[in-house]
N, C-alpha and C positions, 0 to 999 in steps of 0.2 A: 578779420571777422568773416570775409567772404569764404575763406577756406575752412576755418574751424567751425563756423555756424552753417556751412553749406549753402551760402547765399548765391543767387544767380548773378549779381551784380558786383563789381568791384568799385572801390572809390574812384579809380581812373575813369570809370564809366560815367560819373556824374559830372555834369558840366555847369558852367555859370558861377560867377563870383570868385572870391579868393579861396584859398586852401581851406580856411576855417569855415567858410559858408558852405563849401562842398562837403566837408566832414560832417556839418550840422544836417544837411540834407540827407546824406547817406545814414547817419545814425537814426535820424527821425523817420525816414521814408522807407529805407531798405532794411535795416537791421533791427527795427522795432525797438530802439533804445530811447532813453529820454533826449530830447533835443538840447544841444549845447546852448541855444540862446535863451534857455530858461535858467541858466546858472546866473547867479548874482555878479560873477566877474567876466561875463560875456564881452561886455564893452571894453574891459581892460585887456582881454585877450586879443580883440581886434586892434586895439591900439599898439599892443607889443608886436603884432604881425606887420602892421603898417610901419612901425619904427624899424623893424628888422629888414623890411623891404627897402626902405629909404636908405639904410646903411649898405645893404648888398648891392642893390642896383644903381644907387646915385652917390655913393661914398658919403652918405649923410647930408648932402646938399639938397636943399629945398628951394627950387627956383621961384615957385609962386606960393605965397602963404595961403592963398585962396584954395589950394589943393589939399590943405591939410584938413582931414574930416573932423567934425565937431567932437567926437569921442576922443581924438588924439589931442586937440587943443584944450579940451578939458583937463587933460593930463598936466599940460603946462601950467594950468592955473592952480593946481593942487600946491599947497604949501609944502615945501620939502619933497617935492615929487622926484627930484633927482634927474629931471629932464628939462632941458633948456634949448632955447633956439636963439642963436647969434650969428650975425653976418651970413645968413642964409644956410647955416649949418646946424644939425641936431648936435647937442651935447648931452651925453649920458654920464651921470655920476653913480656912485656906489649905491645909493639909496634906491634909485631906479632899478639898477640891475637885480639888486636883491629882491626887491618887491615883485619884479617880473618873474624871477625865478620861482619864488614862493607861490605866487597866484596861478602861474601856469602849472605848477604841480597840483594845485587844488582841482583845476579843471581836469587834468589827466586822470586824477583819482575819481573824479565825478563820472568820467567816460568809463573808466574800468569797472565801476559799480554797475553800469547798466541801467 
C-alpha cells in the first residue's frame, strides 16, 4: 500500500504489538482502511497467529498454560476445534487447519476490499 497508494509510512515503520496488531494500526491510521479488529474473525486471526508463533518459535511446546491468551484458550473449548493441548504441546488436527485457512482467507479478502 505504501508504494501503490503513495503513503509516507510503511508497515515496517509501525511499532508495538504482534504483526496483526501492527497491520491493524497501519490500515486504520495510515492507509485509511477499515480496521481489522472490526472483523468478526479478528480474535480467530489473533489465535492463529499465536498458534503459528508457538509452533515456529517453540516447536509447539507451551511451558506455562498461564501464557495462553484467553482468545486462544477459547479455541480449545470449541467442540471439534481440531486444536488440543497435551503434555505441554499443541496438537493441530485437520479441522483446525482447514478452519484457519478459510477464516484467514476471509480476513485477507476483507483487507483487499479496503
